[in-house]
Short mmCIF file of the C-alpha atoms (twelve columns), coordinates in Angstrom:
data_MODEL
# 
_entry.id   MODEL 
# 
loop_
_atom_site.group_PDB 
_atom_site.id 
_atom_site.type_symbol 
_atom_site.label_atom_id 
_atom_site.label_alt_id 
_atom_site.label_comp_id 
_atom_site.label_asym_id 
_atom_site.label_seq_id 
_atom_site.Cartn_x 
_atom_site.Cartn_y 
_atom_site.Cartn_z 
_atom_site.pdbx_PDB_model_num 
ATOM 1   C CA . MET A 1   22.949  -18.682 11.784  1 
ATOM 2   C CA . LYS A 2   22.807  -16.660 14.999  1 
ATOM 3   C CA . ASN A 3   21.124  -13.586 13.545  1 
ATOM 4   C CA . LYS A 4   17.824  -14.288 11.829  1 
ATOM 5   C CA . LEU A 5   14.850  -12.014 11.206  1 
ATOM 6   C CA . LYS A 6   11.465  -13.762 11.055  1 
ATOM 7   C CA . LEU A 7   9.031   -11.995 8.709   1 
ATOM 8   C CA . ALA A 8   5.339   -12.607 8.099   1 
ATOM 9   C CA . ILE A 9   4.277   -11.810 4.529   1 
ATOM 10  C CA . PRO A 10  0.544   -11.504 3.739   1 
ATOM 11  C CA . LYS A 11  -0.964  -14.409 1.838   1 
ATOM 12  C CA . GLY A 12  -3.947  -13.726 -0.404  1 
ATOM 13  C CA . SER A 13  -4.932  -10.434 -2.038  1 
ATOM 14  C CA . LEU A 14  -1.737  -8.622  -1.026  1 
ATOM 15  C CA . GLN A 15  0.603   -11.545 -1.681  1 
ATOM 16  C CA . GLU A 16  1.670   -10.779 -5.247  1 
ATOM 17  C CA . SER A 17  1.996   -7.029  -4.780  1 
ATOM 18  C CA . THR A 18  3.970   -7.475  -1.538  1 
ATOM 19  C CA . ILE A 19  6.411   -9.924  -3.096  1 
ATOM 20  C CA . ASN A 20  6.804   -7.599  -6.100  1 
ATOM 21  C CA . LEU A 21  7.549   -4.731  -3.720  1 
ATOM 22  C CA . PHE A 22  10.364  -6.712  -2.076  1 
ATOM 23  C CA . VAL A 23  11.705  -7.662  -5.519  1 
ATOM 24  C CA . ASN A 24  11.671  -4.002  -6.586  1 
ATOM 25  C CA . ALA A 25  13.450  -3.183  -3.344  1 
ATOM 26  C CA . GLY A 26  16.313  -5.427  -4.477  1 
ATOM 27  C CA . PHE A 27  15.545  -8.827  -2.933  1 
ATOM 28  C CA . GLU A 28  15.452  -12.032 -4.939  1 
ATOM 29  C CA . ILE A 29  12.571  -14.239 -3.779  1 
ATOM 30  C CA . SER A 30  11.633  -17.749 -4.813  1 
ATOM 31  C CA . THR A 31  8.670   -19.863 -3.804  1 
ATOM 32  C CA . ILE A 32  8.132   -23.595 -3.680  1 
ATOM 33  C CA . SER A 33  4.813   -24.929 -4.936  1 
ATOM 34  C CA . ARG A 34  2.323   -25.474 -2.080  1 
ATOM 35  C CA . SER A 35  4.852   -24.183 0.434   1 
ATOM 36  C CA . TYR A 36  4.170   -21.276 2.760   1 
ATOM 37  C CA . TYR A 37  7.872   -20.518 3.065   1 
ATOM 38  C CA . LEU A 38  9.559   -17.870 0.924   1 
ATOM 39  C CA . SER A 39  13.230  -18.121 0.063   1 
ATOM 40  C CA . PHE A 40  15.061  -14.777 0.164   1 
ATOM 41  C CA . ASP A 41  18.516  -14.273 -1.284  1 
ATOM 42  C CA . ASP A 42  19.332  -12.739 2.116   1 
ATOM 43  C CA . PRO A 43  20.170  -15.634 4.503   1 
ATOM 44  C CA . GLU A 44  19.365  -13.419 7.481   1 
ATOM 45  C CA . ILE A 45  15.667  -13.297 6.532   1 
ATOM 46  C CA . GLU A 46  13.219  -16.132 7.188   1 
ATOM 47  C CA . ALA A 47  9.834   -15.346 5.615   1 
ATOM 48  C CA . VAL A 48  6.505   -17.155 5.815   1 
ATOM 49  C CA . LEU A 49  3.193   -16.517 4.061   1 
ATOM 50  C CA . ILE A 50  0.370   -15.991 6.563   1 
ATOM 51  C CA . ARG A 51  -3.156  -14.594 6.129   1 
ATOM 52  C CA . ALA A 52  -3.058  -10.825 6.582   1 
ATOM 53  C CA . GLN A 53  -5.860  -11.078 9.145   1 
ATOM 54  C CA . GLU A 54  -3.634  -13.087 11.505  1 
ATOM 55  C CA . ILE A 55  -0.257  -11.407 11.084  1 
ATOM 56  C CA . PRO A 56  -0.702  -8.606  13.679  1 
ATOM 57  C CA . ARG A 57  -1.559  -11.117 16.411  1 
ATOM 58  C CA . TYR A 58  1.361   -13.418 15.601  1 
ATOM 59  C CA . VAL A 59  3.793   -10.494 15.518  1 
ATOM 60  C CA . GLU A 60  2.481   -9.230  18.852  1 
ATOM 61  C CA . LEU A 61  2.936   -12.705 20.366  1 
ATOM 62  C CA . GLY A 62  6.525   -12.883 19.087  1 
ATOM 63  C CA . VAL A 63  5.993   -15.798 16.696  1 
ATOM 64  C CA . PHE A 64  7.379   -13.399 14.079  1 
ATOM 65  C CA . ASP A 65  9.669   -10.442 14.641  1 
ATOM 66  C CA . ALA A 66  7.885   -8.287  12.091  1 
ATOM 67  C CA . GLY A 67  5.241   -8.425  9.406   1 
ATOM 68  C CA . ILE A 68  3.214   -6.579  6.833   1 
ATOM 69  C CA . SER A 69  -0.552  -6.251  7.066   1 
ATOM 70  C CA . GLY A 70  -3.234  -3.594  6.738   1 
ATOM 71  C CA . LYS A 71  -3.868  -0.978  9.396   1 
ATOM 72  C CA . ASP A 72  -7.433  -2.315  9.547   1 
ATOM 73  C CA . TRP A 73  -6.207  -5.740  10.684  1 
ATOM 74  C CA . ILE A 74  -3.921  -4.209  13.304  1 
ATOM 75  C CA . LEU A 75  -6.952  -2.407  14.757  1 
ATOM 76  C CA . GLU A 76  -9.186  -5.469  14.401  1 
ATOM 77  C CA . ASN A 77  -6.723  -7.608  16.381  1 
ATOM 78  C CA . ARG A 78  -6.195  -4.898  19.007  1 
ATOM 79  C CA . ALA A 79  -2.538  -5.723  18.368  1 
ATOM 80  C CA . LYS A 80  0.069   -3.891  20.421  1 
ATOM 81  C CA . VAL A 81  2.773   -3.589  17.775  1 
ATOM 82  C CA . MET A 82  5.153   -0.852  16.668  1 
ATOM 83  C CA . GLU A 83  4.669   0.506   13.166  1 
ATOM 84  C CA . ILE A 84  7.961   1.075   11.371  1 
ATOM 85  C CA . CYS A 85  6.495   2.605   8.223   1 
ATOM 86  C CA . GLU A 86  3.369   2.966   6.109   1 
ATOM 87  C CA . LEU A 87  3.424   1.347   2.668   1 
ATOM 88  C CA . CYS A 88  0.727   2.760   0.409   1 
ATOM 89  C CA . TYR A 89  -0.143  0.004   -2.064  1 
ATOM 90  C CA . ALA A 90  -2.972  -2.434  -2.683  1 
ATOM 91  C CA . LYS A 91  -3.710  -5.434  -4.893  1 
ATOM 92  C CA . HIS A 92  -4.237  -3.360  -8.024  1 
ATOM 93  C CA . GLY A 93  -2.604  -0.002  -7.376  1 
ATOM 94  C CA . LEU A 94  -0.800  2.454   -5.167  1 
ATOM 95  C CA . LYS A 95  -3.668  3.743   -3.084  1 
ATOM 96  C CA . PRO A 96  -5.444  2.881   0.183   1 
ATOM 97  C CA . VAL A 97  -8.315  0.446   0.388   1 
ATOM 98  C CA . LYS A 98  -11.553 1.524   2.052   1 
ATOM 99  C CA . ILE A 99  -13.500 -0.125  4.835   1 
ATOM 100 C CA . VAL A 100 -17.109 0.598   3.927   1 
ATOM 101 C CA . LEU A 101 -20.609 0.148   5.263   1 
ATOM 102 C CA . ALA A 102 -22.894 -1.128  2.490   1 
ATOM 103 C CA . VAL A 103 -26.556 -2.085  2.172   1 
ATOM 104 C CA . PRO A 104 -28.799 -3.411  -0.635  1 
ATOM 105 C CA . GLU A 105 -29.674 -0.809  -3.281  1 
ATOM 106 C CA . LYS A 106 -33.362 -0.895  -2.346  1 
ATOM 107 C CA . SER A 107 -32.739 -0.734  1.393   1 
ATOM 108 C CA . LYS A 108 -34.325 2.098   3.345   1 
ATOM 109 C CA . ILE A 109 -31.160 2.308   5.461   1 
ATOM 110 C CA . THR A 110 -29.344 5.518   4.539   1 
ATOM 111 C CA . SER A 111 -26.997 6.065   7.501   1 
ATOM 112 C CA . VAL A 112 -25.425 4.267   10.424  1 
ATOM 113 C CA . LYS A 113 -28.202 5.606   12.687  1 
ATOM 114 C CA . ASP A 114 -30.725 3.461   10.783  1 
ATOM 115 C CA . LEU A 115 -28.914 0.279   11.834  1 
ATOM 116 C CA . GLU A 116 -30.276 0.237   15.380  1 
ATOM 117 C CA . GLY A 117 -31.355 -3.345  16.125  1 
ATOM 118 C CA . LYS A 118 -30.271 -4.590  12.682  1 
ATOM 119 C CA . ILE A 119 -27.782 -7.307  11.653  1 
ATOM 120 C CA . ILE A 120 -24.347 -6.607  10.114  1 
ATOM 121 C CA . ALA A 121 -22.036 -9.247  8.619   1 
ATOM 122 C CA . THR A 122 -18.290 -8.632  8.470   1 
ATOM 123 C CA . GLU A 123 -14.840 -10.101 9.013   1 
ATOM 124 C CA . LEU A 124 -13.919 -6.930  10.918  1 
ATOM 125 C CA . VAL A 125 -16.071 -7.483  13.997  1 
ATOM 126 C CA . ASN A 126 -14.084 -5.431  16.507  1 
ATOM 127 C CA . LEU A 127 -13.519 -2.560  14.099  1 
ATOM 128 C CA . THR A 128 -17.243 -2.503  13.265  1 
ATOM 129 C CA . LYS A 129 -18.247 -2.517  16.931  1 
ATOM 130 C CA . ASP A 130 -15.905 0.405   17.584  1 
ATOM 131 C CA . TYR A 131 -17.509 2.284   14.707  1 
ATOM 132 C CA . LEU A 132 -21.045 1.632   15.969  1 
ATOM 133 C CA . LYS A 133 -20.063 2.613   19.501  1 
ATOM 134 C CA . LYS A 134 -18.908 5.995   18.221  1 
ATOM 135 C CA . TYR A 135 -22.432 6.631   16.907  1 
ATOM 136 C CA . LYS A 136 -24.124 5.004   19.933  1 
ATOM 137 C CA . VAL A 137 -25.824 2.420   17.731  1 
ATOM 138 C CA . THR A 138 -26.598 -1.071  19.036  1 
ATOM 139 C CA . CYS A 139 -27.008 -3.955  16.600  1 
ATOM 140 C CA . ASN A 140 -25.954 -7.564  16.047  1 
ATOM 141 C CA . VAL A 141 -22.516 -7.836  14.415  1 
ATOM 142 C CA . GLU A 142 -21.958 -11.316 12.960  1 
ATOM 143 C CA . PHE A 143 -18.609 -12.694 11.866  1 
ATOM 144 C CA . SER A 144 -18.531 -13.576 8.177   1 
ATOM 145 C CA . TRP A 145 -16.296 -16.340 6.854   1 
ATOM 146 C CA . GLY A 146 -16.230 -14.756 3.398   1 
ATOM 147 C CA . ALA A 147 -18.544 -14.010 0.458   1 
ATOM 148 C CA . THR A 148 -19.907 -11.253 2.676   1 
ATOM 149 C CA . GLU A 149 -21.536 -9.291  -0.164  1 
ATOM 150 C CA . ILE A 150 -23.897 -12.138 -1.071  1 
ATOM 151 C CA . LYS A 151 -25.323 -12.181 2.460   1 
ATOM 152 C CA . ALA A 152 -26.606 -8.635  2.052   1 
ATOM 153 C CA . SER A 153 -27.778 -9.048  -1.522  1 
ATOM 154 C CA . CYS A 154 -29.776 -12.149 -0.478  1 
ATOM 155 C CA . ASN A 155 -31.189 -10.265 2.539   1 
ATOM 156 C CA . LEU A 156 -29.597 -12.637 5.050   1 
ATOM 157 C CA . VAL A 157 -28.325 -9.530  6.862   1 
ATOM 158 C CA . ASP A 158 -29.259 -5.853  6.781   1 
ATOM 159 C CA . ALA A 159 -25.783 -4.501  6.044   1 
ATOM 160 C CA . ILE A 160 -22.152 -5.447  5.643   1 
ATOM 161 C CA . VAL A 161 -18.816 -3.905  6.520   1 
ATOM 162 C CA . GLU A 162 -16.310 -4.866  3.857   1 
ATOM 163 C CA . ILE A 163 -12.886 -3.981  2.462   1 
ATOM 164 C CA . THR A 164 -12.949 -2.584  -1.068  1 
ATOM 165 C CA . GLU A 165 -10.390 -1.145  -3.433  1 
ATOM 166 C CA . THR A 166 -12.639 0.093   -6.229  1 
ATOM 167 C CA . GLY A 167 -16.184 -0.663  -5.041  1 
ATOM 168 C CA . THR A 168 -16.839 -2.735  -8.172  1 
ATOM 169 C CA . THR A 169 -17.547 -6.024  -6.391  1 
ATOM 170 C CA . ILE A 170 -19.929 -4.341  -3.966  1 
ATOM 171 C CA . ALA A 171 -21.862 -2.692  -6.796  1 
ATOM 172 C CA . SER A 172 -21.949 -5.939  -8.793  1 
ATOM 173 C CA . HIS A 173 -23.880 -7.566  -5.929  1 
ATOM 174 C CA . GLY A 174 -26.532 -4.870  -6.003  1 
ATOM 175 C CA . LEU A 175 -25.219 -3.038  -2.951  1 
ATOM 176 C CA . LYS A 176 -24.558 0.628   -2.268  1 
ATOM 177 C CA . ILE A 177 -21.987 2.201   0.033   1 
ATOM 178 C CA . ILE A 178 -23.524 4.481   2.649   1 
ATOM 179 C CA . ASP A 179 -20.393 5.300   4.649   1 
ATOM 180 C CA . VAL A 180 -16.613 4.935   4.556   1 
ATOM 181 C CA . ILE A 181 -15.487 3.830   8.007   1 
ATOM 182 C CA . MET A 182 -11.776 4.287   7.324   1 
ATOM 183 C CA . GLU A 183 -9.045  4.066   4.725   1 
ATOM 184 C CA . SER A 184 -6.362  1.470   5.287   1 
ATOM 185 C CA . THR A 185 -2.852  0.919   3.966   1 
ATOM 186 C CA . PRO A 186 -0.325  -1.858  4.642   1 
ATOM 187 C CA . ARG A 187 2.060   -1.237  7.512   1 
ATOM 188 C CA . PHE A 188 5.460   -2.744  8.251   1 
ATOM 189 C CA . PHE A 189 5.390   -3.403  11.990  1 
ATOM 190 C CA . VAL A 190 7.342   -5.159  14.724  1 
ATOM 191 C CA . ASN A 191 6.903   -6.423  18.259  1 
ATOM 192 C CA . ARG A 192 8.584   -4.537  21.082  1 
ATOM 193 C CA . LYS A 193 10.991  -7.343  22.009  1 
ATOM 194 C CA . ALA A 194 12.413  -7.557  18.484  1 
ATOM 195 C CA . TRP A 195 12.678  -3.747  18.294  1 
ATOM 196 C CA . ASN A 196 14.770  -3.757  21.461  1 
ATOM 197 C CA . ASP A 197 17.244  -6.137  19.804  1 
ATOM 198 C CA . SER A 198 19.816  -3.796  18.228  1 
ATOM 199 C CA . TRP A 199 20.652  -6.154  15.353  1 
ATOM 200 C CA . LYS A 200 17.019  -6.790  14.437  1 
ATOM 201 C CA . LYS A 201 16.152  -3.101  14.761  1 
ATOM 202 C CA . GLU A 202 18.894  -2.080  12.331  1 
ATOM 203 C CA . LYS A 203 17.942  -4.882  9.936   1 
ATOM 204 C CA . MET A 204 14.284  -3.831  9.912   1 
ATOM 205 C CA . GLN A 205 15.150  -0.159  9.449   1 
ATOM 206 C CA . LYS A 206 17.214  -1.064  6.384   1 
ATOM 207 C CA . ILE A 207 14.371  -3.163  4.959   1 
ATOM 208 C CA . ALA A 208 11.883  -0.343  5.597   1 
ATOM 209 C CA . LEU A 209 14.112  2.170   3.815   1 
ATOM 210 C CA . LEU A 210 14.410  -0.113  0.769   1 
ATOM 211 C CA . LEU A 211 10.666  -0.814  0.645   1 
ATOM 212 C CA . GLU A 212 9.806   2.881   0.922   1 
ATOM 213 C CA . GLY A 213 12.412  3.691   -1.707  1 
ATOM 214 C CA . ALA A 214 10.908  1.131   -4.104  1 
ATOM 215 C CA . LEU A 215 7.397   2.502   -3.544  1 
ATOM 216 C CA . ASN A 216 8.553   6.086   -4.074  1 
ATOM 217 C CA . ALA A 217 10.299  5.094   -7.290  1 
ATOM 218 C CA . SER A 218 7.226   3.291   -8.654  1 
ATOM 219 C CA . LYS A 219 5.394   6.622   -8.802  1 
ATOM 220 C CA . LYS A 220 8.222   8.490   -10.539 1 
ATOM 221 C CA . VAL A 221 10.318  8.402   -13.708 1 
ATOM 222 C CA . GLY A 222 13.628  9.972   -14.581 1 
ATOM 223 C CA . LEU A 223 13.851  12.444  -17.447 1 
ATOM 224 C CA . LYS A 224 16.956  13.427  -19.429 1 
ATOM 225 C CA . MET A 225 17.227  15.908  -22.282 1 
ATOM 226 C CA . ASN A 226 19.550  18.274  -24.087 1 
ATOM 227 C CA . ALA A 227 18.837  21.966  -24.614 1 
ATOM 228 C CA . GLN A 228 20.453  25.156  -25.784 1 
ATOM 229 C CA . GLU A 229 21.311  27.697  -23.113 1 
ATOM 230 C CA . LYS A 230 18.746  30.197  -24.448 1 
ATOM 231 C CA . ASP A 231 15.897  27.683  -24.030 1 
ATOM 232 C CA . ILE A 232 16.733  26.543  -20.491 1 
ATOM 233 C CA . PRO A 233 14.781  29.240  -18.536 1 
ATOM 234 C CA . GLU A 234 11.475  28.299  -20.211 1 
ATOM 235 C CA . ILE A 235 12.187  24.568  -19.930 1 
ATOM 236 C CA . LEU A 236 12.848  24.903  -16.205 1 
ATOM 237 C CA . LYS A 237 9.421   26.458  -15.721 1 
ATOM 238 C CA . LYS A 238 7.909   23.231  -17.061 1 
ATOM 239 C CA . LEU A 239 10.024  20.856  -15.013 1 
ATOM 240 C CA . PRO A 240 8.805   19.870  -11.547 1 
ATOM 241 C CA . ALA A 241 11.616  18.449  -9.454  1 
ATOM 242 C CA . ILE A 242 12.252  17.132  -5.982  1 
ATOM 243 C CA . LYS A 243 14.759  19.936  -5.605  1 
ATOM 244 C CA . LYS A 244 16.161  21.342  -8.823  1 
ATOM 245 C CA . PRO A 245 17.088  19.699  -12.131 1 
ATOM 246 C CA . THR A 246 20.726  18.762  -12.642 1 
ATOM 247 C CA . ILE A 247 22.266  20.850  -15.433 1 
ATOM 248 C CA . SER A 248 25.594  19.880  -16.994 1 
ATOM 249 C CA . PRO A 249 27.462  21.488  -19.933 1 
ATOM 250 C CA . LEU A 250 27.896  19.410  -23.089 1 
ATOM 251 C CA . SER A 251 30.938  19.416  -25.379 1 
ATOM 252 C CA . ALA A 252 29.014  21.467  -27.960 1 
ATOM 253 C CA . LYS A 253 29.177  25.158  -27.071 1 
ATOM 254 C CA . GLY A 254 25.920  26.598  -25.703 1 
ATOM 255 C CA . TRP A 255 24.342  23.175  -25.129 1 
ATOM 256 C CA . TYR A 256 23.483  21.578  -21.784 1 
ATOM 257 C CA . ALA A 257 22.145  18.270  -20.444 1 
ATOM 258 C CA . LEU A 258 19.269  18.432  -17.997 1 
ATOM 259 C CA . GLU A 259 18.139  15.618  -15.730 1 
ATOM 260 C CA . THR A 260 15.291  15.455  -13.220 1 
ATOM 261 C CA . ILE A 261 12.642  13.228  -11.662 1 
ATOM 262 C CA . ILE A 262 8.926   13.734  -12.297 1 
ATOM 263 C CA . ASP A 263 5.644   12.019  -11.468 1 
ATOM 264 C CA . ARG A 264 5.091   9.088   -13.813 1 
ATOM 265 C CA . LYS A 265 1.574   10.248  -14.690 1 
ATOM 266 C CA . GLU A 266 2.846   13.705  -15.711 1 
ATOM 267 C CA . ALA A 267 5.398   12.464  -18.247 1 
ATOM 268 C CA . LYS A 268 2.991   12.107  -21.178 1 
ATOM 269 C CA . GLU A 269 1.891   15.724  -20.763 1 
ATOM 270 C CA . ILE A 270 5.293   17.258  -20.095 1 
ATOM 271 C CA . ILE A 271 7.418   15.585  -22.810 1 
ATOM 272 C CA . PRO A 272 5.574   17.120  -25.820 1 
ATOM 273 C CA . GLU A 273 5.738   20.535  -24.134 1 
ATOM 274 C CA . LEU A 274 9.483   20.181  -23.566 1 
ATOM 275 C CA . LYS A 275 9.941   19.333  -27.246 1 
ATOM 276 C CA . LYS A 276 8.079   22.520  -28.222 1 
ATOM 277 C CA . LEU A 277 10.332  24.544  -25.940 1 
ATOM 278 C CA . GLY A 278 13.497  23.308  -27.685 1 
ATOM 279 C CA . ALA A 279 14.501  20.224  -25.712 1 
ATOM 280 C CA . SER A 280 15.951  17.342  -27.751 1 
ATOM 281 C CA . GLY A 281 17.247  13.846  -27.082 1 
ATOM 282 C CA . ILE A 282 14.535  13.440  -24.448 1 
ATOM 283 C CA . VAL A 283 14.800  10.143  -22.563 1 
ATOM 284 C CA . GLU A 284 12.280  8.848   -20.031 1 
ATOM 285 C CA . TYR A 285 13.539  5.999   -17.826 1 
ATOM 286 C CA . ASN A 286 12.359  3.957   -14.865 1 
ATOM 287 C CA . ILE A 287 14.051  4.250   -11.479 1 
ATOM 288 C CA . ASN A 288 14.374  1.391   -8.993  1 
ATOM 289 C CA . LYS A 289 14.534  3.296   -5.718  1 
ATOM 290 C CA . LEU A 290 13.983  6.842   -4.571  1 
ATOM 291 C CA . VAL A 291 15.054  7.643   -1.019  1 
ATOM 292 C CA . TYR A 292 14.139  11.093  0.219   1 
# 
């Protein structure tokens, strides 16, 4: 096929949530055991699983047209890529991860200034050096091949810079966070050459719209209900909406159907209130995509 878009999908902690995002966006994806290739139901997409740490560099070099990886890894690689959109999700939820500076609980180090002449272990060497430079602190930044927390808890190093979603793993190793260097979210990005290809640019824009729509929808639910005309003013005061609820007359005189979209987390609070205000036949339903 002449037109083919080469995508790099993060392997590892973001793998499952990224594949689920594409599925929710409407793509059918299958994997072959032990294979790094993903099979999309779209023949114009060729996707490969690559470590998130390496994706920005390979996209910049043109090995892939586009990819998904964290903002932290784009900065770490000094990658000159174009970000198409931000996708706010992580391994366990829909929120950014944090890049943190952590030390042992009993350490006398309380701020970055106390790290002068000390040793830091991290996978994010360049990002850490940039952070230290901002505070004019000089210390030895060592690359860590993994299990970074244990190096601090065993006093092999004075501090670590690590990615965390909840902070639980860091605390479980007897460490404390003394600073948050940055928050990071996955980005869908592309190299300049691919962006200048009109077919690839349009294809990537469509994918970005679908991914954003799926993420938006995951935070919302649809709500339908019936209500008498006299109760509608009070019900509307309770209903948040992107714009305004849709109101349609029913066959029964004086009755109307209302439909809107609300935050998923608000539904359990709002539905009982709507019932008290006279709403009936209340239906909460999931939505697949929400494009603003």
